[in-house]
N, C-alpha and C positions, 0 to 999 in steps of 0.2 A: 348662231344656229348651226348645228351639225350638218355636214354635207356628206351623204353616204351613197356610194355606188353599189349596185347590186348586179352581180354577174352570175347568172344561172347556167346550168347545163348538166350533161351527164358526166363530163370529164372522164371519158372512157378510151384512152387515158388523158391525163393532163399533159398538155404540150406547150411549146413556146408561143403559139398563137392564142393561147388563153392568157398567158402572162404578159406578153408585150402589149396587147391592146389595153389591158388593165393599167399598165404604166402610162400609156398615152392618155387615157381618160383621167387618171388621177392628176396628172400634170396640167392638162388642158382646162379642167373644171375645178382645180384647186380643192379636191376632195379631202375630207378628214380621214376617210376610211373607204376601202373597197372590200366588200364581202363577197366571197365565192360561195354560192349556194348550190351544192350538188343536188340533182334531182333524184328522188328516191324511186318514184314510179312515173316514167315519162307519159304524159297524156296524149301527145300529138303524133307519136310514131312508135312502132314496135322496134325496140332497140335489141337487135340480135347480138348475142354475145356480150351482154351487159355484166361487167364485173360487179362484185358485191359492193354495197354502199360503203362498208368499212374499208375495203381496199382502195376504192376510188377516193375516199376521204383522206386516207393516209397519204396517197400520192399528191393530192392538192396541198396538204399541210407541208409536205417536204418541198414542194415547188415554190411555195411563197414564204418559206422560212426567213429568207434574207430581206424581205420587204416589211418594214415595221408597221405600215398602214394597211397591210392586207391581212384578212382573217377569213376563217371558214365559219359559216353558220349552218348547223345541221338541222335546222327546223323542219325541213321537208321529210326527214326520216322520223320525226316525232309525231306525225299525224298520219292517219289512215287515208287511203284513197289516192287518186292521181295528184301529182304535184302541179297545182295551178298557180301561175304567176300572180293572178289577182289575189288569191288567198295569201300568198307570201307578202305582198304589199300591205295587206290589211294587218298582218302580224307585225310588220315594221311600224306601221302608224300607231298601233296599240302599245308596243313595247319600247319604242325608242324615244318617246316624248317628242318635243318640238325638234323637227329635223326636216331637211330637204333631201328627197330621194332622187336618185339618178339610175334608172333601169337601163342596163346595157344589153343590146341585142345586135345580131348580125343582119346585114342588109338582105341576106338570103331568106330570112324569116319574115321580113316586112310584108311581102305579098300574101302570106298566110295569116296575118294578124287577125282578120275578121273571123277566122275559124277557131281562134283561141277562146277559151272560157272568158267571156266578158273582155275580149281583147281590145276592142275599141274604147273601152272605159278606162284602160290603164292610164291614159294621159290625164285623167281627172285626179289621179292619186300620185303621180310621179312624173318627173322629167324623163324623157326617153332619149337615149343616145344610140344612134344607128351607126354601126361600124361598116365601113366600105369593104366590099370584097373585090370590086373592080372599078375602073374609071367610069364605066357606064352607069353604075348604080345610082349616082346622084340624079340622073334623069328620071329613073323610076321613082326615087324618093320624092322628087318635085311633082310627079304625076299622082302618086298614091296618096300623099298626105292631104291635099285639098279634097280628094274624093272621100277619104275616111272621115275627115273633120272639116266641113265647109266653113266653119267659123274661124279657122286658123288665120292668124295674121303673120305675114312675112316679116322676119326680123332682118335688120341690116347686117352686112358681112361682119364677121368677127375673126380674130386670129385663130388659125388652125381649124376653123369650122367652115365647111364648104357651103352649107345651107342650113337654115333654121326657121322654125315657125313657133309662134306662141299661141296658147289657148288658156285664158284665165291666168292662173298663177304658175302654170307649168309650160314647158317648151319641149319641142322635139328637135334634135340636132343630127346633122349628118357629119360624121367625123372620118376623114381619110386616115389611113394608117400605112405603115411600111408594108410593101408588097412581099410577103413571105408565104408561099403557097404550101401551107402545111395544114393537115386535117387529121382528126382522130382516125378516120377511115383509112387514110394513107398509112398511118403508123401501124394500125392493126394488120393491114395487108403486108407490109414489109416484115413485121414481126412473124407472121405465119409463113413467110417465105424464107425465114431465117436470115434476113438481111439486116445490116447495121442501121440502127435508128439514132446513133449519136448525133447530137446537136438538133434533133427534132423534138426531143423532150429534155427537160432539165436533167443534169447529171444525177441529182438526188432521186428523181423519178425513175431514171434508167436503172439505178441500183435496186430500188424496190421491185421493179419489173423482173430483174434477174433473180432476186431473192424468191419471188413467187412465180417463176417462169412456168413451172408445170401447171399450176392452177390457171394462169392466164392463157396458156396455150390450149388447155382443155376447154376453157370457156369460149374463147374466140373461135376455136376450131369447130366446136359443136354448135356455135351460134345460138346459145341459149342464155337465159338470165341466170346468173350464178348468185348463190346466197353465201 
């Protein structure tokens, strides 16, 4: 059975802490594929200065080019309305045949999961991998998971996984990762200050950003959604 990781986000822009966690997940869970799924219309936040889907997609493809098991799925640009994770999972279940899904999310998003469209139903359709942002996040993970899903069962310790619970055929995992404090917000701020962002984004992404520097600066400077 195929094992597919799903990493969604705006990727505005793609940076090293999109790529490195995907590598960690692929290795830890022995995935056949990790799909980067860029969000076309973010439903949970107003994304000021959102670059066009085409440009963000181009940067993702450049960033993952050296990783044979990484790919981009543009499905969220092919449908109208907000980009809901629940709908994305239904697309995978319909189109991928028999497979096991692993939805990848940051620990910063776990407290808001009940506010997502059918957020607490996601575990019925996919495994969930929660990526640590800090050492304290596992305490919040162990507090929130039983609150969200009282029927969860605690799983025994596993290599590279700090905590895990199962519910039916799916599980939710807390995965520590290398501490590299990089975010898209940080990169946008440094870009607008005309500071060097080398090593914060892959070299291939850096080149694209320089090629489209005027467009990116205008978009991020005006804090608008760009087409």
